[in-house]
C-alpha positions as CSV (number, residue, x, y, z in Angstrom):
1,M,-16.0,96.5,-1.0
2,R,-14.7,93.6,-2.5
3,Y,-15.5,89.8,-1.9
4,V,-14.2,86.4,-2.8
5,T,-15.2,82.7,-3.2
6,V,-13.3,80.8,-0.5
7,F,-12.8,77.7,-1.1
8,V,-11.7,74.5,1.5
9,T,-11.9,70.3,1.3
10,V,-14.0,68.2,3.4
11,P,-13.0,64.0,4.2
12,D,-16.9,64.0,4.8
13,R,-19.7,65.0,4.6
14,R,-21.0,65.6,8.3
15,E,-17.9,68.3,8.7
16,A,-19.0,70.2,5.4
17,K,-22.2,70.7,7.6
18,R,-20.9,71.9,10.7
19,L,-18.4,74.1,9.2
20,A,-20.4,74.9,6.4
21,R,-23.8,75.9,9.3
22,T,-21.1,77.6,10.8
23,L,-19.6,79.8,8.9
24,V,-23.0,80.9,7.5
25,G,-24.0,81.1,11.2
26,E,-20.9,82.9,12.5
27,R,-21.9,85.3,9.5
28,L,-18.1,84.2,7.9
29,A,-20.4,83.2,4.8
30,A,-22.9,84.2,3.4
31,C,-23.7,81.4,2.4
32,V,-21.2,77.7,2.2
33,Q,-22.3,75.1,-0.6
34,I,-20.6,72.2,-0.6
35,S,-19.9,69.9,-4.0
36,G,-20.1,66.1,-4.4
37,A,-17.6,63.6,-3.8
38,I,-14.9,64.8,-5.6
39,T,-10.3,63.1,-5.6
40,S,-8.0,65.2,-4.4
41,V,-4.3,63.6,-5.6
42,Y,-1.1,65.5,-3.1
43,R,1.8,65.2,-1.9
44,W,2.2,64.7,1.9
45,K,5.0,63.6,4.4
46,G,6.9,63.1,1.4
47,G,4.7,60.5,-0.3
48,I,1.7,61.2,-3.0
49,E,-1.8,60.4,-1.5
50,N,-5.0,59.8,-3.1
51,A,-8.0,60.9,-0.6
52,K,-12.3,61.7,-1.3
53,E,-13.0,64.5,0.0
54,L,-16.2,67.3,-0.6
55,L,-15.4,70.7,-1.7
56,L,-17.6,73.5,0.5
57,T,-17.3,77.4,-1.8
58,A,-17.4,80.5,0.4
59,K,-18.9,83.3,-0.7
60,T,-17.6,86.4,2.2
61,K,-16.2,90.1,2.0
62,K,-12.6,89.5,1.5
63,S,-12.0,91.4,3.9
64,L,-13.1,88.5,6.6
65,F,-10.7,85.9,4.5
66,K,-8.4,85.5,8.5
67,K,-11.8,85.6,10.2
68,L,-13.6,83.4,8.3
69,A,-10.1,81.3,7.6
70,K,-9.5,81.3,11.3
71,R,-12.6,78.9,12.4
72,V,-11.5,76.5,10.0
73,R,-8.7,75.3,11.5
74,E,-9.5,75.9,15.0
75,L,-13.6,73.7,13.6
76,H,-11.5,71.4,11.1
77,S,-10.0,67.7,11.3
78,Y,-7.0,67.9,8.9
79,E,-3.1,69.0,10.1
80,V,-3.4,71.8,7.2
81,P,-6.4,72.3,5.4
82,E,-7.6,74.3,2.3
83,I,-8.6,77.2,2.9
84,T,-7.5,79.4,-0.6
85,A,-10.0,82.4,-1.9
86,L,-10.4,83.5,-5.6
87,D,-11.0,87.8,-5.7
88,I,-15.0,87.4,-8.0
89,A,-14.1,90.1,-10.4
90,E,-17.4,90.7,-11.3
91,G,-21.3,89.7,-10.0
92,S,-24.1,91.2,-10.3
93,R,-25.7,94.5,-8.4
94,D,-28.2,92.4,-6.5
95,Y,-26.3,89.1,-5.8
96,L,-23.0,90.8,-3.9
97,G,-25.0,93.3,-2.1
98,W,-26.6,90.2,-0.2
99,I,-23.2,89.4,-0.3
100,G,-22.5,91.9,2.8
101,G,-25.7,92.4,4.2
102,S,-25.4,88.8,5.2
103,T,-21.6,88.9,6.6
104,K,-20.6,91.1,9.7
């Protein structure tokens, strides 16, 4: 079984908690960490923007990525939310087993 870490940025703590609780509650992620304020600099609609955001880091099965991404898009306030994933190349057997057992 393959696992991924999924990154999602959000504008505020309220949205962060709502997304995290939904993803874990629906067993699309075993865990979602909410990291403190970050500053994002990005190109949007022809200009360069700055925004204060929070970063969500979700651990899940690779096979659940599309369902997780769809759910984030349904709930997210951004027109184009960040939803990116990196493969977990290595991990402790116990931790990876916990991810597998905590998700669909």
